[in-house]
Steps between C-alpha positions, in 0.01 A plus 500: 500500500814318599806529259783251479819567300608174321855560349501237247810638313698515809410139594609394145844666544535324825428167346756572228760584762434180689534291184834669408659455841411133551450200276125455563312256277227622270239329721600700796464823290143406410406437867630835601310666222176337606567617860507862396196461279313352797590806713373738232166311470459503878558877523265574213238280661527705813440820308176352346370388838567837659302683237201276425411343833149542643630693806741793464829439670456795747115494515212702349448872531170570661367861524224532754266797500319542828324823619708716263828346624724306258702216635750288297605155606710228338344159572508137412150441648255292297184717527396856550369408839840361606672820380267713710570290804879533427460868487309503839187652335185398672157480324156542629241244392322765292813637326552421130832416339574508129636256392330279750686358791470157345675606180800298427812690410666415163633826356809689611318800635150589623287810599276410795218739594335486842161655532418556861136468616355817620148598627243614244137607581257348245170688454248285305168672512389480871769248579821632646794280598867532561730230336878431498624470140826528310333576165509825325208525259132508577415174313788322683395637836135404454585154375740452797208595735272249337290779334349440151517806267278496190628675187244771543605569854744786573773478766754773591777538749544815706677618815327497831489855662415362848796292606328390819349226292840333491529500127660739245291380201145425419335311221165635394276274289216662300266210413311491174121446519394144398194475278324250272565579142342345192684602185346381184356190665798401723453564868798540740581673831688817400650782705538873443635813660239699308210667685229450244411272197632747240835533672514112522446473125773749442738332744432160326551657155154394384378705208123467428366487151154629395360143543644453847287550821590530872252372761559804725544870443860597471464737798399209727737452785712185522428319822607163636328211315330732243390325183584668177421361154631610158341341195458553135148498337417282197692210342856436606746212531669365800767235516541277811706198598298200593615169649451170302450187703728208433389147398533209735605150394430219750723190467390186673785315670437133561787492752319742736197417697158663437496834686862586419552847336804695398572787265791394276518824300334812642286692259548865430226735384560687173419861424313650201472859416140574399370808331134592556277766332317654787203738486460748779187692572474747793811355654373140494616219278198367306675254266830327443594300191831318450665605180850374537705247700867424525660231716804655678577202721427137411352273769687205647287180530491351843583128529331317791560144609206314660515146647329223313595204714234367735605455865564134598335398829516124477269241664227275361122528477459256790736701718315818419170347600653390836647851552152646434335259754270332238324211652288379192806431285312297235246784428776760504726306255213462253394869521860621468553256201196642330610871558879492440632153512686616805721743304586805709605677180176442313332804335167499314565684185144617457404603841842554670431279793811346632660251742393185674145629562467718184435817701343792329642752513828328513650738763231454765674199655795707594728210397796493253451298184653167556436505885280191512483489878376855530250457215362176655451664844304780321293263306404291820392816671293599198340163454406449865384866531268477185383136488570370852690193374723382206240245394235765469732713297574203269130432450447860392789457255345193347163669458618844367861452392642735748498540878 
């Protein structure tokens, strides 16, 4: 902290002396007083700045711990990494620093720990590898090496007696044996360090009642993938969470063409907690009856937008006949008039036939609703293929009411 001595009493006596020795006006006295007040405010402002600024006046005190050696440095650097560079400390790519090298410095002092990477032998079953790691605990070393440890696995660190391997430490992983465990109807993949079924039940803190049964003798050895079932004979209740499907509301949008689809509000499934009375005989479920249900999460309805506006293709019936290559225009016009009155959006409400030629089923033309040219081309191929000519198709329509 910076201290300033402001002698206000001495300044006041000086002012009085000046006034007594010379005939100075009252206005001049006021100006001099304001001058001294301004000096005092400036000095006090300097004190505040010196004590509350973001960066200490002489830098931050950084204590660096590296390989058992403590090093102090006063620095105005912005980050931990900058401080280490300033201290001429070189890091290996596998070294770890705490706080991290990207940590921004804001406090007045820091303790920086450098953990140097060193070789460690990892023995994981039949796999043996050497890694460089700065970490100290078994879990950290395994994670740094990309090795997954399950809660039932055991990992321990010990010193290596044979230094020719180039490492002073080794991590030994004792894997738990995975097996398929069905406990009161719920099947999971479990793991155990126990050698047999009885030991596994003890390890899992499972206490059997007089109605409980185990599929294997408790002396049976635990092997990889072994299936073990524990159940309770007679009537019992189980409670499970079940998903509930959401409802869907479809809103037709006349401003969007047919075929348009969008989800306005995504739906979310709900959850209900269901209690069943279950009857078990010889380890098999023979009946299940729902006796209670409670909704624990409500569904969210999904809102979907679908297009209701027909596509516009333009053109006239005469132009469509020309595009289709129809030569017997008179017969074609009359047959089309009888079928749809040349309306490419026409739909027979009873049969579902649609379009210029009232195709049934509607989709067999491969044309969009409203595409008169496409529908007329299809109708021309159909008429010539089935009847040989438009006039013959028209005669059939007169006689039977359809073509």
